[in-house]
N, C-alpha and C positions, 0 to 999 in steps of 0.2 A: 427807097430813100436815095437821095442824091448824095455825092461824095461830101457835100458841104454839111450834111446832117449827121456824119460819121463822128464819133468821139476820136480826137487825135491821140496817138500814143507815141511817146518818145522813148526809144531804146538807148539806155546809157550803158556803154560797154567800156572795157579797158582792163588792163592787166591787174594783177593783184597789187593792192597798195596804191593805185594810181590816183585815187581821190573821189571815187564815184559817190560813196555815202556823203562826204563833205559837200559835194556839188549838189545832192538831192536835198540836204538839210538847208542850204542856201535858197533853193527853189521853194521849198516849203515855206520859208520865212519870208519870201517876196513872190507870192503867187499872181500878182497883178490882178487881183480879184476873181481868180478862178478857183473853182473847187477841185482839188487834186485828189488823186488815188495813187498809191505806190505799191508796186509788186516787187519784192526783193528776193533774189535767188542767192543762196550761198552754197559753197562747196563744202561739204561736211555735215554733220549732224546737229551741231550747236550753232543756233542763230545769234549772232552779235549784232550785225548791221541792222536787222530788223528792229532789235530792242533799242538801239541808238535812235532810230528814226521814230519809234513810238514815243520816245521821251520828248520828242518835238511836236507831237500832235497838237493841232488846235482846230478851230471851227473851219478853217480853209482846207485842212486835210486831217479829219478826225481819226482816232486810233483804228476804228473799224474799217477805214479806207487803206489801211497799211497791212498788206498781207504778205506772209513769208512762204516761200517755197525752199525748204531745206532737205539736205541729203539727196540731191538729185539734180542734175544739170538741167536747166530749163529748157534747153534745145533737144535734150534726149528724152524728156518726159511730156512732150506736147499733148498727147491724147489723154495721159492719165492726170496730168497737174495743171498744165497751162490752160487749156481750153475750159475745162470746168471752172478754174479760178476766174478767168475773164467773163464767163457767163455769169458767174455769182456777182461779180462787181457791177456788171450791167444791169443786173436784176435788182439792184438796191433801190429802195424808194426815192431816194434823191441821187441821180446818176452823176458821176464826176464829169467835170468839163474837160479835164485832161488827165491822161493816165501816164505815169513814169514807171518804167520797168528798168531795175538794176539787175543786170546779169551777174553771174558770178564772174570772178577774174579769169576762169578757164573755159568759159562758154565761147562757142563760135555763133556769131550773131546771125548767119545767113539761114540756118535751119529754123531759127525762130522767126525770121521774116517770112519763110515759106508757111509757116502755120497760120498766118494771117489770111491765107487763101481758104482756110477751112470754112464750109458753107455756114456753120453755126455762128461765126462772128464776122465773116467778111462784109456783110451789108451794114454792120453797125460800128466798126471801128477802122482806123487807118493809121499806117505808121507815119506820123508826122515827120519824123526824121531819127537817124541813127547818129548818136553823139559818141565819138571814141575818145577816151582819156589816155593820154600818154604821159608818163613821168618823164619830163624833159631833162632832168639831170641823168637820169638812168640812160635814156636813149643818146644823149650826148656822149655818154661814157661807152657806147657800143653794145649795151645790153639790149636784147630783144629786137635788134635792127641790125642784121649782118650786112657787111659791105658787099654789094651786089657784084662788083668786078672781082673781088676775092673769092666769092662763091662760085662765079662762072669759071674762074681759073682753075679752082680745085675739081670742078666737075669736068672740065675739059681734060684734066690729067687722069680722071678715073671716073668713067660713065657709071660704074656700078655703085658709087658712093652717093648717099643722100645726106647732104650737109645741113639740111634745115632740122633744127632741134624741134622737139614738141613745143617748146616755149616760143620759139621763133615762128612756128606756124600759127599758133594761136594769135600772137601779135599781128601778124601780116594779114590774117584774116579779118581781124577787128578793123584794121586801117582800111582794107579793101572794101568794107561794107559801110564805112562812114560818110556821112553828109557833111560833117564839121568834125575836126579834130581838135581837142582842147590839150594844150601843152601845159601840164600841171606842174606844181613846185617851180614855177618860173622864178621866184625870188632866189631859189637855191641854185638854179641853172645859171643865171646871169645871162647878158646879152649874147656873150661868145657861145655859151652852151645852148641857148635858144636857136641861134643860127645853125649850129651843128645838127640839133635835133630836127629842125625843119628840113634841112638837106637830106637827113637819113630817111625821114618819113616820105618826103617827096619821091625819093628813089624807090620806095616800096609800094606806093600808092598806084593804083591802075589808072587813075584819072586825077585831075586837079581837084583838090578839096580845100576849102579855107582852113587855116590853122591859127588859132588864137591862144595867146598865152594868159594863164590865170593863176592866181595865188589864192590858196585857201577856199577854193571853189567860188569866189566872187566874180559873177559876170551877170549882165543885164539879161533876164529871162527872155526878153523879147528877142535877143539874138540867137538863141537855140531853140525856143519854142515858137510854134507857128511858121515852120519852114514849109509845111504842106509839101513834102517830098513825095508822099504816096509810095514809099519805098517798096511795098510789097508788089508794086507793079513795075519795079525797075531792077528785078534780079540779075538780068544778064550783064548789067553794068558793074555788079558787085561779085567778082569772081572769088572763088574759095579753093583752098588746097583739096577740099573733100567733095568738090562738084562731081556728081555721078555716083557718089556713095549713098547707100540706103541710110547711113547714120554714121556716127563716129563714137570713139570710146574715150574716156578719160583715164584709162588705165596707166597712162605715164604719170599721173599724179596720185598723191594719197594725203590723207589728213589723219590726224589723231587728236583727241581731246584729252588733255592733261587736267585732271581735278586735284586740288589739294587745298589744305587749310589756310589760315592767316599767314601772312608774310610780315616781316618787320621792316624791310628796307626795299622800296620801290627801285631805288637807283641800282641796288645789287641785282634785282630781277632783270632790269633793262640791260645791264652789262652781260648777263647770262644768256639773254636772248641774242645779243649781238655776237657772242661767241658761237652760238649754235649756227647762226647765219654764215659764219666764216668757216667753221669746222665741219658742219653737217649740212651745208647748202639748204638750210630752211629758207624758203622763199617769203613766207608770210606767217605772222603770228598775231593773234588778237583775242581779246577776252575781257572779262571782268574779274578783278582781283580784290580779295578781302585783306585789307591792311590793319594790323593789330592796333587796338584802341582808336580806330577811325570809323565814325558812323557812316561815311560816304563810301561807295564803291569806287574802285579805281579802274578806269577804261584804259587798257593799253592796246596800242596799235603798232605793229612793226612791219616794214617792208624791206626785206634785206636786212642790213645793219642799221637802218634808220628806225629808231624806237622813239615813239612819243607816248605820253601817258598824262592823265588827268583825272581828278575827281569829278564824276559827272552828276551823281545823285545819291540820296540816301538809300540804303537797302530797303527800308520799310518793311513790308511783309514778305518780301522775297527771301528765299534761302540764302543765308550768308555763306558763300563759298567761293573759291577761286576756281576759275574754269579757263584754260587757255587753249585755243584751237591753233594747231601747228600744221602748216601745209607745205609740201615740197614734192620733188619728184620722186616717183616710186623707186625704192632702192636706197634713197637717202634718208627715209623716215624710219627711224628705229625708236619705238616708244620708250624702251628701257634706257637707251642712250640719251634721249631727250630728257627724261626725268633726272638721270644722272647730272646732266648738264645744268639743269635748272635747280638742282639740289633739293628737289621734292620727293 
């Protein structure tokens, strides 16, 4: 088969809460006549993003074409999970025209790119492009984008110190692997924030990459789909902190699933999550919440202290329960303390 006959795959990467699911929902709603499939990978045992996407399924991306890989980093479970899942998608009676892969916020994209060289799938799919999402407001504030000159000065003073935090390495690897960087939350960052974010990312990127500002995931699909980068053949141009290693671990991070009953006040829950971000360094919280006397489930999404919530759909036949996934760096995640902070 020629390269033109391969099904294109777009890898969408980015840190926790950068807007990957929002972008995919927009692409699902604007497929430009393409039949899509989505593979979504989450950090932790409870799938939230996959459920959100399944609620948006339609003829262009039917529910059976939305596949979740939970409780295992996609780039660490290639043989066990990723390859069989891709083979199953390719074996469907009606094959997708384009496949979107949403990695977990903690995944390193390069090991996933290497998986596309596996004989079982190499002749049938190609990496059309790697799209990295970066929260422009956070980057502008200096989070997950360390000042290269300051790091160089610190290293010069003590060669035995490693000043790259685990979060910083993840962020840098995602940027280094990207064909396009989307600066999300552009409306919150403002023009000055966007300029600062662009400069910070430019300093980290190993090569020049386009950077586009987006709000609420809205972008013309033709801009990010159909790049034809064949990224699996371009690995040398995408350096990683973990080059030369057999694999990598995510022991720096931990997640817990907090289950509880109905709540009375969504605003109070949002304020509790904000306090956890400040006091216990919670990086991400997301889940579906049961609100007393409400037939609709409440979808709550938090990145740091920024918390958003909305009623997304009726509970229907699904079990009515509140389930919140909380993610942070290992050592900061204490289930008892989190429960106490939430008051559940």
